[in-house]
DSSP file (Angstrom, degrees, kcal/mol; ACC not computed):
  #  RESIDUE AA STRUCTURE BP1 BP2  ACC     N-H-->O    O-->H-N    N-H-->O    O-->H-N    TCO  KAPPA ALPHA  PHI   PSI    X-CA   Y-CA   Z-CA
    1    1 A X     >        0   0    0      0, 0.0     4,-2.0     0, 0.0     5,-0.1   0.000 360.0 360.0 360.0 -49.2   -3.9   21.3   -2.4
    2    2 A X  H  >  +     0   0    0      2,-0.2     4,-2.4     1,-0.2     5,-0.2   0.902 360.0  48.3 -65.3 -42.8   -2.2   24.4   -1.2
    3    3 A X  H  > S+     0   0    0      1,-0.2     4,-1.6     2,-0.2    -1,-0.2   0.908 110.9  51.5 -63.6 -41.2   -2.8   26.3   -4.5
    4    4 A X  H  4>S+     0   0    0      2,-0.2     5,-2.6     1,-0.2     4,-0.4   0.922 109.9  50.2 -61.2 -42.5   -6.4   25.3   -4.6
    5    5 A X  H ><5S+     0   0    0     -4,-2.0     3,-1.8     1,-0.2    -2,-0.2   0.957 111.3  48.2 -62.6 -51.5   -6.9   26.6   -1.0
    6    6 A X  H 3<5S+     0   0    0     -4,-2.4    -1,-0.2     1,-0.3    -2,-0.2   0.768 112.9  47.9 -60.0 -26.3   -5.2   29.9   -1.9
    7    7 A X  T 3<5S-     0   0    0     -4,-1.6    -1,-0.3    -3,-0.2    -2,-0.2   0.343 112.1-121.6 -92.8   2.8   -7.4   30.2   -5.0
    8    8 A X  T < 5 +     0   0    0     -3,-1.8     2,-0.6    -4,-0.4    -3,-0.2   0.853  65.0 144.4  58.7  35.1  -10.5   29.3   -3.0
    9    9 A X      < -     0   0    0     -5,-2.6     2,-0.4    -6,-0.2    -1,-0.2  -0.924  30.9-172.3-107.7 122.3  -11.1   26.4   -5.3
   10   10 A X        +     0   0    0     -2,-0.6     2,-0.1    -3,-0.1    -5,-0.0  -0.582  14.5 163.7-124.0  71.3  -12.5   23.3   -3.8
   11   11 A X        -     0   0    0     -2,-0.4     2,-0.6     1,-0.1    -2,-0.0  -0.362  46.1-106.7 -80.4 161.5  -12.5   20.4   -6.1
   12   12 A X        -     0   0    0     -2,-0.1     2,-0.4   143,-0.1    24,-0.1  -0.820  39.1-146.0 -84.5 120.7  -13.0   16.8   -5.1
   13   13 A X        +     0   0    0     -2,-0.6    24,-2.1    22,-0.2     2,-0.4  -0.769  23.3 171.5 -96.3 134.8   -9.4   15.1   -5.5
   14   14 A X  E     +a   37   0A   0     -2,-0.4    24,-0.3    22,-0.2     2,-0.2  -0.981  16.4 141.5-138.7 122.5   -9.2   11.4   -6.6
   15   15 A X  E     -a   38   0A   0     22,-2.1    24,-1.6    -2,-0.4     2,-0.1  -0.625  41.2 -88.5-142.7-159.2   -5.8   10.0   -7.4
   16   16 A X    >   -     0   0    0     22,-0.3     3,-2.0    -2,-0.2     4,-0.3  -0.333  59.3 -64.6-109.7-165.3   -3.7    6.8   -7.0
   17   17 A X  G >  S+     0   0    0      1,-0.3     3,-1.4     2,-0.2    53,-0.1   0.659 116.7  79.0 -61.3 -17.2   -1.3    5.4   -4.6
   18   18 A X  G 3  S+     0   0    0      1,-0.3    -1,-0.3    21,-0.1    22,-0.1   0.701  88.9  59.4 -58.0 -19.7    1.1    8.1   -5.0
   19   19 A X  G X  S+     0   0    0     -3,-2.0     3,-1.7    20,-0.2    -1,-0.3   0.716  78.7 107.7 -81.7 -22.0   -1.2   10.2   -2.7
   20   20 A X  T <  S+     0   0    0     -3,-1.4    48,-0.1    -4,-0.3    -4,-0.0  -0.310  73.4  39.1 -60.7 138.5   -0.7    7.7    0.1
   21   21 A X  T >  S+     0   0    0     46,-0.1     3,-1.3     4,-0.0    -1,-0.3   0.471  73.8 122.8 102.9   1.5    1.6    9.3    2.8
   22   22 A X  G X   +     0   0    0     -3,-1.7     3,-1.5     1,-0.3    -2,-0.1   0.908  69.9  59.5 -57.8 -36.8    0.1   12.8    2.6
   23   23 A X  G 3  S+     0   0    0      1,-0.3    -1,-0.3    10,-0.1     7,-0.1   0.665 104.7  50.0 -68.2 -13.3   -0.8   12.7    6.2
   24   24 A X  G <  S+     0   0    0     -3,-1.3     2,-0.4     2,-0.1    -1,-0.3   0.273  74.7 125.2-115.5  15.8    2.9   12.3    7.1
   25   25 A X    X   -     0   0    0     -3,-1.5     3,-1.1    -4,-0.2     2,-0.2  -0.560  63.3-121.4 -62.3 122.5    4.4   15.0    5.1
   26   26 A X  T 3  S+     0   0    0     -2,-0.4     3,-0.1     1,-0.2    -1,-0.1  -0.453  89.8   8.8 -70.8 138.3    6.5   17.2    7.4
   27   27 A X  T 3  S+     0   0    0      1,-0.2     2,-0.4    -2,-0.2    -1,-0.2   0.761  99.2 131.3  68.5  19.6    5.6   20.9    7.6
   28   28 A X    <   -     0   0    0     -3,-1.1     2,-1.3    -6,-0.1    -1,-0.2  -0.846  66.5-121.7-104.3 140.9    2.4   20.3    5.6
   29   29 A X    >   -     0   0    0     -2,-0.4     3,-1.8     1,-0.2     4,-0.2  -0.686  29.4-172.5 -74.5  90.5   -1.1   21.5    6.5
   30   30 A X  G >  S+     0   0    0     -2,-1.3     3,-2.2     1,-0.3     4,-0.3   0.736  73.6  78.0 -67.5 -16.7   -2.7   18.1    6.6
   31   31 A X  G >  S+     0   0    0      1,-0.3     3,-1.3     2,-0.2    -1,-0.3   0.811  84.7  66.6 -59.0 -25.1   -6.2   19.7    7.0
   32   32 A X  G <  S+     0   0    0     -3,-1.8    -1,-0.3     1,-0.2    -2,-0.2   0.727  91.0  62.8 -65.1 -18.8   -5.9   20.3    3.3
   33   33 A X  G X  S+     0   0    0     -3,-2.2     3,-2.9    -4,-0.2   106,-0.3   0.633  71.3 124.5 -82.4 -14.0   -6.0   16.5    2.7
   34   34 A X  T <  S+     0   0    0     -3,-1.3   106,-0.2    -4,-0.3     3,-0.1  -0.270  80.9  12.8 -52.7 111.6   -9.5   16.2    4.2
   35   35 A X  T 3  S+     0   0    0    104,-3.2    -1,-0.3     1,-0.4     2,-0.2   0.363  87.8 144.3 100.2  -2.8  -11.8   14.5    1.5
   36   36 A X    <   -     0   0    0     -3,-2.9   103,-2.3   103,-0.3    -1,-0.4  -0.513  31.3-164.8 -69.7 139.1   -8.8   13.4   -0.7
   37   37 A X  E     +aB  14 138A   0    -24,-2.1   -22,-2.1   101,-0.2     2,-0.3  -0.935  14.8 160.8-123.3 145.0   -9.6   10.0   -2.2
   38   38 A X  E     -aB  15 137A   0     99,-1.6    99,-2.9    -2,-0.3     2,-0.5  -0.983  37.4-111.4-157.8 165.0   -7.2    7.6   -3.8
   39   39 A X  E     + B   0 136A   0    -24,-1.6     2,-0.3    -2,-0.3    97,-0.2  -0.825  43.3 160.1 -98.6 137.0   -6.7    3.9   -4.9
   40   40 A X  E     - B   0 135A   0     95,-2.7    95,-3.7    -2,-0.5    -2,-0.0  -0.994  47.6-124.3-152.1 155.0   -4.2    2.0   -3.0
   41   41 A X  S    S+     0   0    0     -2,-0.3     2,-0.4    93,-0.2    92,-0.1   0.567  94.8  50.6 -80.3  -2.5   -3.3   -1.7   -2.3
   42   42 A X        -     0   0    0     93,-0.2     2,-0.5    77,-0.0    27,-0.2  -0.997  54.4-174.3-141.2 131.3   -3.5   -1.2    1.4
   43   43 A X    >   -     0   0    0     -2,-0.4     3,-1.9    74,-0.3    25,-0.1  -0.981  16.7-152.8-127.4 118.8   -5.8    0.4    3.9
   44   44 A X  T 3  S+     0   0    0     -2,-0.5    11,-0.1     1,-0.3    -1,-0.1   0.676  94.4  58.4 -65.8 -20.1   -4.6    0.5    7.5
   45   45 A X  T 3  S+     0   0    0     -3,-0.0    -1,-0.3    10,-0.0     7,-0.1   0.416  75.5 128.8 -89.6   3.3   -8.1    0.4    8.9
   46   46 A X    <   -     0   0    0     -3,-1.9     6,-0.1     1,-0.1    -4,-0.0  -0.246  57.4-138.1 -60.2 147.2   -8.9   -2.9    7.2
   47   47 A X        +     0   0    0      4,-0.1    -1,-0.1     5,-0.1    -3,-0.0   0.449  62.2 115.0 -92.4  -0.9  -10.3   -5.4    9.7
   48   48 A X  S  > S-     0   0    0      1,-0.1     4,-2.5     4,-0.0     3,-0.4  -0.367  73.9-119.4 -68.3 150.2   -8.5   -8.6    8.7
   49   49 A X  H  > S+     0   0    0      1,-0.2     4,-2.1     2,-0.2     5,-0.2   0.812 109.7  58.0 -68.3 -30.4   -6.1   -9.9   11.4
   50   50 A X  H  > S+     0   0    0      2,-0.2     4,-1.9     1,-0.2    -1,-0.2   0.863 110.2  43.8 -59.5 -41.4   -3.0   -9.6    9.3
   51   51 A X  H  > S+     0   0    0     -3,-0.4     4,-3.2     2,-0.2     5,-0.3   0.938 113.7  51.1 -73.1 -50.3   -3.5   -5.8    8.7
   52   52 A X  H  X S+     0   0    0     -4,-2.5     4,-2.3     1,-0.2    -2,-0.2   0.896 112.0  46.3 -56.2 -37.1   -4.4   -5.2   12.4
   53   53 A X  H  X S+     0   0    0     -4,-2.1     4,-2.4     2,-0.2     5,-0.2   0.926 113.9  49.2 -66.6 -42.4   -1.3   -7.0   13.6
   54   54 A X  H  X S+     0   0    0     -4,-1.9     4,-2.8     1,-0.2     5,-0.2   0.948 111.9  47.1 -59.8 -48.5    0.9   -5.2   11.1
   55   55 A X  H  X S+     0   0    0     -4,-3.2     4,-2.6     1,-0.2     5,-0.2   0.904 111.5  51.7 -62.8 -41.9   -0.5   -1.8   12.0
   56   56 A X  H  X S+     0   0    0     -4,-2.3     4,-2.5    -5,-0.3    -1,-0.2   0.937 112.9  43.0 -61.1 -46.2   -0.1   -2.4   15.7
   57   57 A X  H  X S+     0   0    0     -4,-2.4     4,-2.5     1,-0.2    -2,-0.2   0.923 114.8  51.6 -67.9 -39.8    3.6   -3.5   15.5
   58   58 A X  H  X S+     0   0    0     -4,-2.8     4,-2.0    -5,-0.2     7,-0.3   0.922 110.9  46.0 -62.4 -41.6    4.3   -0.7   13.0
   59   59 A X  H  <>S+     0   0    0     -4,-2.6     5,-3.1    -5,-0.2     6,-0.3   0.889 112.4  51.5 -70.2 -33.3    2.8    1.9   15.3
   60   60 A X  H ><5S+     0   0    0     -4,-2.5     3,-0.5    -5,-0.2    -1,-0.2   0.894 115.3  43.3 -66.5 -37.1    4.6    0.4   18.4
   61   61 A X  H 3<5S+     0   0    0     -4,-2.5    -2,-0.2     1,-0.2    -1,-0.2   0.758 119.6  41.3 -83.0 -19.8    7.9    0.6   16.4
   62   62 A X  T ><5S-     0   0    0     -4,-2.0     3,-2.3     3,-0.2    -1,-0.2  -0.253 115.5 -94.8-127.1  51.9    7.4    4.1   14.9
   63   63 A X  T < 5S-     0   0    0     -3,-0.5    -3,-0.2     1,-0.3    -4,-0.1   0.850  85.4 -49.2  46.7  48.8    5.9    6.3   17.6
   64   64 A X  T 3 <S+     0   0    0     -5,-3.1    -1,-0.3     1,-0.2    -5,-0.2   0.439  92.5 149.5  80.0  -3.0    2.3    5.8   16.7
   65   65 A X    <   -     0   0    0     -3,-2.3     2,-0.4    -6,-0.3    -1,-0.2  -0.445  46.8-125.5 -69.6 139.2    2.6    6.6   13.0
   66   66 A X        -     0   0    0     -2,-0.1     2,-0.1    -3,-0.1    -1,-0.1  -0.711  25.1-119.1 -81.6 131.7    0.1    4.8   10.9
   67   67 A X        -     0   0    0     -2,-0.4   -23,-0.2   -12,-0.1     2,-0.1  -0.410  26.3-155.1 -70.6 146.4    1.7    2.8    8.1
   68   68 A X     >  -     0   0    0     -2,-0.1     4,-1.7   -48,-0.1     3,-0.3  -0.403  42.0 -81.7-102.1-175.0    0.7    3.6    4.4
   69   69 A X  H  > S+     0   0    0    -27,-0.2     4,-3.1     1,-0.2     5,-0.2   0.802 125.2  61.9 -63.5 -32.4    0.8    1.4    1.4
   70   70 A X  H  > S+     0   0    0      2,-0.2     4,-2.8     1,-0.2    -1,-0.2   0.928 106.2  47.5 -58.1 -45.1    4.6    1.9    0.9
   71   71 A X  H  > S+     0   0    0     -3,-0.3     4,-2.7     1,-0.2    -1,-0.2   0.957 114.8  44.8 -61.3 -48.6    5.3    0.3    4.3
   72   72 A X  H  X S+     0   0    0     -4,-1.7     4,-2.6     1,-0.2    46,-0.3   0.853 113.6  50.1 -68.2 -32.1    2.9   -2.6    3.6
   73   73 A X  H  X S+     0   0    0     -4,-3.1     4,-2.5     2,-0.2    -1,-0.2   0.923 110.1  51.0 -70.1 -37.4    4.3   -3.1    0.1
   74   74 A X  H  X S+     0   0    0     -4,-2.8     4,-2.2    -5,-0.2    -2,-0.2   0.910 111.2  47.8 -58.6 -41.7    7.8   -3.1    1.5
   75   75 A X  H  X S+     0   0    0     -4,-2.7     4,-2.1     1,-0.2    -2,-0.2   0.915 112.8  47.4 -68.0 -43.6    6.8   -5.7    4.0
   76   76 A X  H  X S+     0   0    0     -4,-2.6     4,-2.2     2,-0.2     5,-0.2   0.901 108.9  56.4 -59.8 -38.3    5.1   -7.9    1.4
   77   77 A X  H  X S+     0   0    0     -4,-2.5     4,-2.3     2,-0.2    -2,-0.2   0.950 109.9  44.0 -54.5 -52.3    8.2   -7.5   -0.8
   78   78 A X  H  X S+     0   0    0     -4,-2.2     4,-2.5     1,-0.2    -1,-0.2   0.865 114.7  49.7 -62.9 -41.8   10.5   -8.9    1.9
   79   79 A X  H  X S+     0   0    0     -4,-2.1     4,-1.9     2,-0.2    -1,-0.2   0.805 109.1  50.5 -69.3 -31.3    8.0  -11.7    2.8
   80   80 A X  H  X S+     0   0    0     -4,-2.2     4,-2.2     2,-0.2     5,-0.3   0.902 112.8  47.3 -73.7 -40.9    7.6  -12.8   -0.8
   81   81 A X  H  X S+     0   0    0     -4,-2.3     4,-2.9    -5,-0.2     5,-0.3   0.954 110.9  51.4 -67.0 -45.0   11.5  -12.9   -1.2
   82   82 A X  H  X S+     0   0    0     -4,-2.5     4,-2.3     1,-0.2     5,-0.2   0.928 111.9  46.9 -58.0 -41.7   11.9  -14.8    2.1
   83   83 A X  H  X S+     0   0    0     -4,-1.9     4,-2.3     1,-0.2    -1,-0.2   0.895 113.6  47.9 -65.8 -35.5    9.2  -17.4    0.9
   84   84 A X  H  X S+     0   0    0     -4,-2.2     4,-2.5     2,-0.2     6,-0.3   0.839 109.0  54.2 -76.4 -30.0   10.9  -17.8   -2.5
   85   85 A X  H  X>S+     0   0    0     -4,-2.9     5,-2.0    -5,-0.3     4,-0.8   0.932 112.7  43.0 -69.7 -39.6   14.3  -18.2   -1.0
   86   86 A X  H ><5S+     0   0    0     -4,-2.3     3,-0.5    -5,-0.3    -2,-0.2   0.951 115.4  48.4 -62.2 -44.2   13.0  -21.0    1.2
   87   87 A X  H 3<5S+     0   0    0     -4,-2.3    -2,-0.2     1,-0.2    -1,-0.2   0.903 116.4  42.9 -66.7 -40.4   11.1  -22.6   -1.6
   88   88 A X  H 3<5S-     0   0    0     -4,-2.5    -1,-0.2    -5,-0.1    -2,-0.2   0.547 108.0-122.3 -86.5  -6.0   14.1  -22.3   -4.0
   89   89 A X  T <<5 -     0   0    0     -4,-0.8     2,-0.3    -3,-0.5    -3,-0.2   0.854  43.3-178.9  71.8  30.6   16.7  -23.5   -1.4
   90   90 A X      < -     0   0    0     -5,-2.0     2,-0.3    -6,-0.3    -1,-0.2  -0.486   3.5-169.8 -70.3 131.3   18.7  -20.4   -1.8
   91   91 A X    >   -     0   0    0     -2,-0.3     3,-1.5     1,-0.0     8,-0.0  -0.810  35.8-112.5-124.5 158.0   21.9  -20.2    0.4
   92   92 A X  T 3  S+     0   0    0      1,-0.3    -2,-0.0    -2,-0.3    -1,-0.0   0.651 111.7  62.4 -65.7 -18.3   24.4  -17.6    1.3
   93   93 A X  T 3  S+     0   0    0      2,-0.0    -1,-0.3     0, 0.0     2,-0.2   0.433  81.9 100.9 -91.7   4.0   27.1  -19.4   -0.7
   94   94 A X  S <  S-     0   0    0     -3,-1.5     2,-0.0     1,-0.1     5,-0.0  -0.538  82.1-101.8 -80.0 152.7   25.4  -19.1   -4.0
   95   95 A X     >  -     0   0    0     -2,-0.2     4,-1.5     1,-0.1     5,-0.1  -0.365  26.5-118.7 -75.1 157.3   26.5  -16.4   -6.5
   96   96 A X  H  > S+     0   0    0      1,-0.2     4,-2.6     2,-0.2     5,-0.2   0.856 115.1  53.6 -61.5 -40.8   24.4  -13.3   -6.8
   97   97 A X  H  > S+     0   0    0      1,-0.2     4,-1.8     2,-0.2    -1,-0.2   0.860 108.2  48.6 -69.1 -33.4   23.6  -14.1  -10.4
   98   98 A X  H  > S+     0   0    0      2,-0.2     4,-1.5     1,-0.2    -1,-0.2   0.801 113.3  48.4 -76.1 -27.6   22.4  -17.5   -9.5
   99   99 A X  H  X S+     0   0    0     -4,-1.5     4,-2.6     2,-0.2     5,-0.2   0.902 111.4  47.9 -71.9 -44.5   20.2  -16.2   -6.8
  100  100 A X  H  X S+     0   0    0     -4,-2.6     4,-2.4     1,-0.2     5,-0.2   0.891 111.8  50.2 -66.5 -38.2   18.8  -13.5   -9.0
  101  101 A X  H  X S+     0   0    0     -4,-1.8     4,-1.9    -5,-0.2    -1,-0.2   0.898 111.8  48.8 -64.3 -39.7   18.1  -16.1  -11.8
  102  102 A X  H  X S+     0   0    0     -4,-1.5     4,-2.7     2,-0.2    -2,-0.2   0.915 113.2  47.8 -70.0 -41.1   16.3  -18.5   -9.3
  103  103 A X  H  X S+     0   0    0     -4,-2.6     4,-2.7     1,-0.2     5,-0.2   0.907 109.7  49.7 -65.2 -41.2   14.2  -15.7   -8.0
  104  104 A X  H  X S+     0   0    0     -4,-2.4     4,-1.1    -5,-0.2    -1,-0.2   0.899 115.3  44.8 -61.6 -39.8   13.1  -14.2  -11.3
  105  105 A X  H  < S+     0   0    0     -4,-1.9     3,-0.3    -5,-0.2    -2,-0.2   0.957 115.2  49.0 -71.6 -42.5   12.1  -17.7  -12.5
  106  106 A X  H >< S+     0   0    0     -4,-2.7     3,-0.9     1,-0.2    -2,-0.2   0.865 109.5  49.4 -62.2 -40.5   10.4  -18.5   -9.2
  107  107 A X  H 3< S+     0   0    0     -4,-2.7    17,-0.7     1,-0.2    -1,-0.2   0.773 114.3  44.3 -71.8 -23.9    8.3  -15.3   -8.9
  108  108 A X  T 3< S+     0   0    0     -4,-1.1    -1,-0.2    -3,-0.3     2,-0.2   0.274  81.3 125.4-106.6  16.5    7.0  -15.4  -12.3
  109  109 A X    X   -     0   0    0     -3,-0.9     3,-2.1    -4,-0.2    15,-0.2  -0.531  67.6-128.3 -66.6 134.6    6.1  -19.1  -12.2
  110  110 A X  T 3  S+     0   0    0      1,-0.3    -1,-0.1    -2,-0.2    -4,-0.0   0.703 107.7  54.8 -62.1 -17.5    2.4  -19.5  -13.1
  111  111 A X  T 3  S+     0   0    0      2,-0.0     2,-0.5    12,-0.0    -1,-0.3   0.394  88.8  92.5 -94.7   0.1    1.9  -21.6  -10.0
  112  112 A X    <   +     0   0    0     -3,-2.1    12,-0.3    12,-0.1     2,-0.3  -0.841  44.7 153.0-100.2 129.6    3.3  -19.0   -7.6
  113  113 A X        -     0   0    0     -2,-0.5     2,-0.4    10,-0.1    10,-0.2  -0.945  25.4-148.0-142.1 164.7    1.0  -16.6   -5.9
  114  114 A X  E     -D  122   0B   0      8,-1.6     8,-3.0    -2,-0.3     2,-0.6  -0.996   6.6-153.3-137.4 140.0    1.2  -14.7   -2.6
  115  115 A X  E     +     0   0B   0     -2,-0.4     5,-0.2     5,-0.2     2,-0.2  -0.941  41.0 138.1-111.2 113.2   -1.4  -13.6   -0.2
  116  116 A X  E >   -D  119   0B   0      3,-3.0     3,-0.7    -2,-0.6   -66,-0.1  -0.554  66.8 -67.6-135.5-163.2   -0.1  -10.6    1.8
  117  117 A X  T 3  S+     0   0    0    -45,-0.2   -74,-0.3     1,-0.2   -44,-0.1   0.838 128.3  44.6 -61.7 -35.4   -1.1   -7.1    3.2
  118  118 A X  T 3  S-     0   0    0    -46,-0.3     2,-0.2     1,-0.2    -1,-0.2   0.358 125.0 -20.3-100.0   4.7   -1.5   -5.6   -0.2
  119  119 A X  E <   -D  116   0B   0     -3,-0.7    -3,-3.0    13,-0.1     2,-0.4  -0.859  52.7-113.7 167.7 161.0   -3.4   -8.4   -1.9
  120  120 A X  E    S+     0   0B   0     -2,-0.2    -5,-0.2    -5,-0.2    13,-0.2  -0.940  95.4  11.7-115.2 143.7   -4.4  -11.9   -2.2
  121  121 A X  E    S-     0   0B   0     -2,-0.4    -6,-0.2     1,-0.2    -1,-0.2   0.784  83.8-177.9  66.3  29.9   -3.5  -14.3   -4.9
  122  122 A X  E     -D  114   0B   0     -8,-3.0    -8,-1.6    -3,-0.3     2,-0.3  -0.361   2.0-174.4 -62.1 140.6   -0.8  -11.8   -6.1
  123  123 A X  E     -E  131   0C   0      8,-0.7     8,-2.2   -10,-0.2     2,-0.4  -0.954  14.6-143.6-134.0 152.8    1.1  -12.9   -9.2
  124  124 A X  E     -E  130   0C   0    -17,-0.7     6,-0.2   -12,-0.3   -12,-0.1  -0.949  11.4-141.5-124.4 138.7    4.0  -11.5  -11.0
  125  125 A X    >   -     0   0    0      4,-2.4     3,-2.1    -2,-0.4   -16,-0.1  -0.358  39.3 -92.9 -86.5 173.5    4.6  -11.5  -14.8
  126  126 A X  T 3  S+     0   0    0      1,-0.3    -1,-0.1   -18,-0.1   -18,-0.1   0.742 126.4  59.5 -60.4 -24.0    7.9  -12.0  -16.6
  127  127 A X  T 3  S-     0   0    0      2,-0.1    -1,-0.3     1,-0.1     3,-0.1   0.411 120.2-108.5 -90.7  10.7    8.4   -8.3  -16.6
  128  128 A X  S <  S+     0   0    0     -3,-2.1     2,-0.1     1,-0.3    -2,-0.1   0.285  71.1 142.7  94.7 -13.0    8.1   -8.1  -12.9
  129  129 A X        -     0   0    0     -5,-0.1    -4,-2.4     1,-0.1     2,-0.3  -0.409  39.7-144.0 -68.5 135.0    4.7   -6.5  -12.8
  130  130 A X  E     -E  124   0C   0     -6,-0.2     2,-0.5    -2,-0.1    -6,-0.2  -0.725   1.4-143.5 -97.4 149.7    2.3   -7.7   -9.9
  131  131 A X  E     +E  123   0C   0     -8,-2.2    -8,-0.7    -2,-0.3     2,-0.3  -0.949  38.9 138.4-108.2 126.5   -1.4   -8.1  -10.3
  132  132 A X        -     0   0    0     -2,-0.5     2,-0.3   -10,-0.2   -13,-0.1  -0.968  50.6-103.0-162.4 155.1   -3.3   -7.2   -7.2
  133  133 A X        -     0   0    0     -2,-0.3     2,-0.1   -13,-0.2   -13,-0.0  -0.666  33.1-128.3 -88.2 137.7   -6.7   -5.3   -6.6
  134  134 A X        -     0   0    0     -2,-0.3     2,-0.4   -15,-0.0   -93,-0.2  -0.431  12.4-142.2 -81.4 161.9   -6.7   -1.7   -5.4
  135  135 A X  E     -B   40   0A   0    -95,-3.7   -95,-2.7    -2,-0.1     2,-0.6  -0.958  18.7-125.4-119.3 143.0   -8.7   -0.5   -2.3
  136  136 A X  E     -B   39   0A   0     -2,-0.4    11,-3.2   -97,-0.2     2,-0.3  -0.802  31.8-172.0 -97.4 125.5  -10.4    2.9   -2.4
  137  137 A X  E     -BC  38 146A   0    -99,-2.9   -99,-1.6    -2,-0.6     2,-0.4  -0.761  11.0-161.2-114.9 155.5   -9.4    5.1    0.6
  138  138 A X  E     -BC  37 145A   0      7,-2.5     7,-2.6    -2,-0.3     2,-0.8  -0.985  23.1-127.5-131.3 142.3  -10.6    8.6    1.8
  139  139 A X  E     + C   0 144A   0   -103,-2.3  -104,-3.2    -2,-0.4     2,-0.4  -0.862  45.0 165.8 -84.6 104.8   -8.8   11.0    4.1
  140  140 A X  E >   - C   0 143A   0      3,-2.8     3,-0.8    -2,-0.8    -2,-0.1  -0.986  59.0  -4.5-134.0 125.2  -11.6   11.6    6.7
  141  141 A X  T 3  S-     0   0    0     -2,-0.4    -1,-0.2     1,-0.2     3,-0.1   0.887 129.9 -56.6  60.3  34.2  -11.2   13.2   10.2
  142  142 A X  T 3  S+     0   0    0      1,-0.2     2,-0.3  -112,-0.1    -1,-0.2   0.728 122.5  87.1  75.2  20.7   -7.4   13.4    9.7
  143  143 A X  E <  S-C  140   0A   0     -3,-0.8    -3,-2.8    -5,-0.0     2,-0.3  -0.986  81.7 -97.0-150.8 157.6   -7.0    9.7    9.1
  144  144 A X  E     +C  139   0A   0     -2,-0.3     2,-0.3    -5,-0.2    -5,-0.2  -0.598  45.0 174.0 -79.4 138.2   -7.2    7.1    6.3
  145  145 A X  E     -C  138   0A   0     -7,-2.6    -7,-2.5    -2,-0.3     2,-0.1  -0.991  40.9 -93.4-141.1 147.0  -10.5    5.2    6.0
  146  146 A X  E     -C  137   0A   0     -2,-0.3    -9,-0.3    -9,-0.2     2,-0.2  -0.408  51.2-112.0 -54.4 132.2  -11.9    2.7    3.6
  147  147 A X        -     0   0    0    -11,-3.2     2,-0.3  -109,-0.1   -11,-0.2  -0.540  39.0-162.4 -68.2 129.8  -14.0    4.7    1.0
  148  148 A X    >>  -     0   0    0     -2,-0.2     4,-2.1     1,-0.1     3,-0.6  -0.801  34.3-111.6-116.2 157.2  -17.7    4.1    1.3
  149  149 A X  H 3> S+     0   0    0     -2,-0.3     4,-2.6     1,-0.2     5,-0.2   0.868 121.2  56.9 -56.7 -32.8  -20.7    4.6   -1.0
  150  150 A X  H 3> S+     0   0    0      1,-0.2     4,-1.9     2,-0.2    -1,-0.2   0.850 104.8  50.6 -65.3 -36.3  -21.8    7.3    1.5
  151  151 A X  H <> S+     0   0    0     -3,-0.6     4,-2.0     2,-0.2    -1,-0.2   0.909 110.8  48.5 -67.2 -42.9  -18.4    9.1    1.1
  152  152 A X  H  X S+     0   0    0     -4,-2.1     4,-2.1     1,-0.2     5,-0.2   0.960 110.5  51.1 -61.3 -51.1  -18.7    9.1   -2.7
  153  153 A X  H  X S+     0   0    0     -4,-2.6     4,-1.1     1,-0.3    -1,-0.2   0.842 112.0  48.5 -57.6 -40.3  -22.4   10.4   -2.5
  154  154 A X  H  < S+     0   0    0     -4,-1.9     4,-0.4     2,-0.2    -1,-0.3   0.834 110.2  49.5 -69.5 -35.6  -21.2   13.3   -0.2
  155  155 A X  H  < S+     0   0    0     -4,-2.0     3,-0.5    -3,-0.2    -2,-0.2   0.859 112.7  47.0 -72.5 -35.1  -18.3   14.2   -2.4
  156  156 A X  H  < S+     0   0    0     -4,-2.1    -2,-0.2     1,-0.2    -1,-0.2   0.714 102.9  64.2 -77.3 -21.3  -20.5   14.3   -5.6
  157  157 A X     <        0   0    0     -4,-1.1    -1,-0.2    -5,-0.2    -2,-0.2   0.679 360.0 360.0 -74.0 -19.2  -23.2   16.4   -3.7
  158  158 A X              0   0    0     -3,-0.5    -1,-0.2    -4,-0.4    -2,-0.1   0.508 360.0 360.0 -68.8 360.0  -20.7   19.3   -3.3
């Protein structure tokens, strides 16, 4: 983004979830992010109650900072483990190896799915990969926002 600005080159940037968090990079001119679009499993401005509750609690805990998909993924990860630990009857006296074996088997069970902040009906394969649908986001007016058809039309008109 910085190099494009210095070269007076203004492409439309579209990427993946690795671009999430641009607005919180220290000592970075975040105005360069305006119009950047990316796919992510989490949009902080989503209107469902779970997202709104999570965003409020996160902002309260972290000096008003808006959570990105990495925070939401981490939250979902902990909640999935907690659910599986309850379901599998995992206790502190079990060996780490037994706990790991139970969790691996339980998370990849064809009947297990999880509805969280980063997806609904999420399922895990035996390789550990999760299936969930991405959301398209744009950085607009210095904030993350769900990508709309108007945003796409505006970016292609440039």
